[in-house]
Phi, psi and omega in degrees: 000145183282191178228139184227140169272125187257135170237102185294325180291321183266357183056048179234155175229129179245126183286168178296342177262011172091007180275128183252131176243134167272126188256146179226131178273129178277170177300333180278001176090001178266163178256142172243159180211161177237134180280128183274339183226065185299335181291346181266359180288124174297146181309322181287347177259009183285351180295133180303320179296319180290320177294323173299315178299316180301314179297320176298312178298319176301319179297323179293314179293327177294313181300317178297321180291321178296320181290330182270003178292000000 
């Protein structure tokens, strides 16, 4: 699992390689995200499956940060 810098006020998670996601919680309690800086995504991470996994991981770290607040 990766590591993310979490900003609770802006609802963002930034990965160790600098990709920032704006997170939104769905009705099912999962997180969806929008990449705020798509030009910074490395070519080998452009795959939809990889990005979806990164958003899921970011949501886990975001939820943990909310609980430890």
